[in-house]
SEDOPA-847508 format. One record per residue (C-alpha): residue in three letters; x, y, z. Coordinates in steps of 0.05 Angstrom, whole numbers, plus 5000, padded with zeros to 4 digits. Layout:
// SEDOPA-847508
   fiti      X      Y      Z
    ala      X      Y      Z
...
//
This chain:
// SEDOPA-847508
   fiti      X      Y      Z
    unk   6562   1482   4334
    unk   6541   1487   4261
    unk   6595   1440   4236
    unk   6564   1381   4272
    unk   6515   1333   4239
    unk   6446   1361   4253
    unk   6373   1343   4243
    unk   6311   1387   4245
    unk   6257   1362   4292
    unk   6189   1380   4261
    unk   6125   1394   4298
    unk   6066   1347   4295
    unk   6008   1341   4343
    unk   6006   1269   4366
    unk   5945   1228   4347
    unk   5934   1167   4390
    unk   5891   1136   4336
    unk   5948   1140   4286
    unk   6010   1131   4329
    unk   6054   1104   4273
    unk   6044   1161   4224
    unk   6107   1199   4208
    unk   6096   1274   4196
    unk   6117   1308   4132
    unk   6186   1339   4132
    unk   6213   1286   4178
    unk   6271   1250   4144
    unk   6298   1187   4178
    unk   6363   1183   4215
    unk   6402   1123   4189
    unk   6443   1085   4240
    unk   6513   1059   4224
    unk   6562   1015   4261
    unk   6583   1052   4324
    unk   6656   1032   4320
    unk   6672   1052   4248
    unk   6611   1084   4214
    unk   6601   1029   4163
    unk   6532   0999   4145
    unk   6508   0951   4199
    unk   6483   0880   4188
    unk   6414   0900   4213
    unk   6384   0965   4189
    unk   6354   1015   4238
    unk   6319   1081   4223
    unk   6296   1135   4271
    unk   6245   1190   4259
    unk   6242   1248   4308
    unk   6185   1297   4318
    unk   6152   1337   4373
    unk   6091   1373   4398
    unk   6086   1427   4451
    unk   6100   1379   4509
    unk   6135   1317   4483
    unk   6193   1290   4441
    unk   6174   1230   4399
    unk   6225   1179   4375
    unk   6200   1127   4325
    unk   6252   1072   4314
    unk   6242   1020   4260
    unk   6285   0963   4235
    unk   6295   0889   4227
    unk   6321   0835   4274
    unk   6336   0761   4267
    unk   6313   0746   4338
    unk   6290   0787   4397
    unk   6332   0780   4460
    unk   6293   0810   4518
    unk   6275   0782   4587
    unk   6278   0842   4634
    unk   6214   0873   4661
    unk   6239   0916   4718
    unk   6248   0991   4708
    unk   6322   1011   4708
    unk   6346   0940   4699
    unk   6409   0928   4659
    unk   6374   0930   4591
    unk   6439   0940   4553
    unk   6456   0866   4566
    unk   6402   0848   4516
    unk   6370   0880   4454
    unk   6356   0953   4468
    unk   6345   1021   4435
    unk   6376   1083   4467
    unk   6372   1158   4466
    unk   6424   1206   4496
    unk   6397   1277   4501
    unk   6436   1339   4525
    unk   6391   1400   4525
    unk   6442   1448   4554
    unk   6513   1420   4549
    unk   6549   1356   4533
    unk   6574   1349   4604
    unk   6504   1332   4628
    unk   6459   1288   4587
    unk   6399   1242   4597
    unk   6400   1169   4577
    unk   6334   1134   4561
    unk   6331   1061   4538
    unk   6273   1018   4516
    unk   6274   0942   4507
    unk   6231   0901   4459
    unk   6186   0887   4519
    unk   6175   0961   4531
    unk   6217   0962   4594
    unk   6251   1029   4607
    unk   6318   1049   4636
    unk   6331   1123   4648
    unk   6387   1161   4682
    unk   6420   1229   4686
    unk   6494   1227   4667
    unk   6544   1279   4691
    unk   6609   1275   4652
    unk   6651   1336   4672
    unk   6712   1311   4632
    unk   6671   1281   4574
    unk   6703   1215   4595
    unk   6669   1151   4618
    unk   6722   1141   4672
    unk   6699   1203   4710
    unk   6625   1205   4694
    unk   6571   1192   4746
    unk   6502   1161   4735
    unk   6439   1181   4773
    unk   6386   1127   4763
    unk   6340   1163   4811
    unk   6322   1210   4753
    unk   6260   1189   4715
    unk   6243   1211   4645
    unk   6168   1201   4650
    unk   6176   1165   4584
    unk   6131   1112   4554
    unk   6135   1064   4496
    unk   6091   1032   4443
    unk   6118   0972   4405
    unk   6097   0937   4342
    unk   6135   0875   4319
    unk   6086   0834   4280
    unk   6114   0805   4217
    unk   6173   0770   4185
    unk   6198   0790   4116
    unk   6215   0738   4062
    unk   6286   0732   4091
    unk   6259   0711   4159
    unk   6275   0777   4194
    unk   6228   0809   4245
    unk   6206   0879   4227
    unk   6193   0924   4287
    unk   6171   0995   4304
    unk   6182   1025   4372
    unk   6154   1093   4391
    unk   6188   1124   4452
    unk   6157   1187   4482
    unk   6196   1233   4529
    unk   6163   1295   4561
    unk   6204   1358   4554
    unk   6188   1375   4626
    unk   6233   1318   4650
    unk   6292   1344   4610
    unk   6290   1419   4617
    unk   6247   1475   4645
    unk   6202   1477   4585
    unk   6195   1460   4511
    unk   6253   1481   4467
    unk   6248   1550   4436
    unk   6246   1559   4361
    unk   6317   1554   4335
    unk   6344   1521   4398
    unk   6396   1465   4390
    unk   6408   1405   4434
    unk   6466   1355   4433
    unk   6443   1283   4423
    unk   6459   1214   4398
    unk   6418   1151   4387
    unk   6438   1078   4391
    unk   6417   1006   4383
    unk   6446   0943   4414
    unk   6430   0876   4381
    unk   6452   0814   4417
    unk   6464   0752   4375
    unk   6501   0691   4401
    unk   6512   0662   4331
    unk   6529   0722   4288
    unk   6558   0766   4343
    unk   6532   0828   4378
    unk   6521   0891   4336
    unk   6524   0963   4361
    unk   6494   1018   4319
    unk   6492   1093   4326
    unk   6467   1156   4291
    unk   6535   1188   4300
    unk   6590   1134   4307
    unk   6632   1141   4369
    unk   6691   1107   4335
    unk   6711   1070   4398
    unk   6734   0998   4401
    unk   6715   0964   4445
    unk   6648   0998   4435
    unk   6630   1057   4479
    unk   6566   1098   4473
    unk   6586   1148   4527
    unk   6626   1194   4481
    unk   6593   1263   4485
    unk   6644   1291   4436
    unk   6611   1249   4381
    unk   6541   1277   4394
    unk   6503   1309   4336
    unk   6452   1365   4341
    unk   6377   1368   4345
    unk   6348   1433   4318
    unk   6280   1457   4340
//
C-alpha cells in the first residue's frame, strides 16, 4: 500500500465560529484532469482534516458559471456541477460515494464493486452518510471567475464502526465535475483515473488517506 499516493489527515477540533480555517500541517490536494493527469482549466484544491467524530473536506476553487438546479437528496447531481468524495475504509471493493452540489444538495450511496469494474458494481442509494455542507461563493476575481469554498462533513460512524485508529489507512479519491456548454465539460480528480471517456468508478486508481 505504501507505493500509492498518500496524504496525512491531521486532527483539528472543529470550530463553528471559524468554519473556513485550515489547520496547520494540512497541505492541499491539487486536482488534475481525470483522463490524463494534466492541469485542468479550472483549479480545485482540497484540504482534509478530522476530529474525533467527523471527516472534514474543504474544497476551494474557481468557476466561470455555476450549473446547479437540483434540490432533492440523491438526485442525479453528476449531471451538473458537483464535488465528489469516494471513501473506502476497509477495501477498494466497497466504497462510499458522497457528492455535494453548489446548492448544498447531497447524493450518497454505498458502492460494491467485487471485480473493481463499473460493469459489475452495484449502488445502494438507501445508505445515508449523515453528511452536511457549508458553501461560500461570494466574489469574482479580476478575470470574472467565481471563487468558492465548500465544506463537506461526513461522520465516521456512517462509514465504519468508529473513528480511524492512529496509523490506519483508507483508500480514497476525490473529484469535481464542471459543466460548461461553451467551453466543454471538465472532469478533475485527485488521482487521475486515466479513462476516456471519463470514469470515476476506478478503485484501482484510489490513493490513500493516513490517519
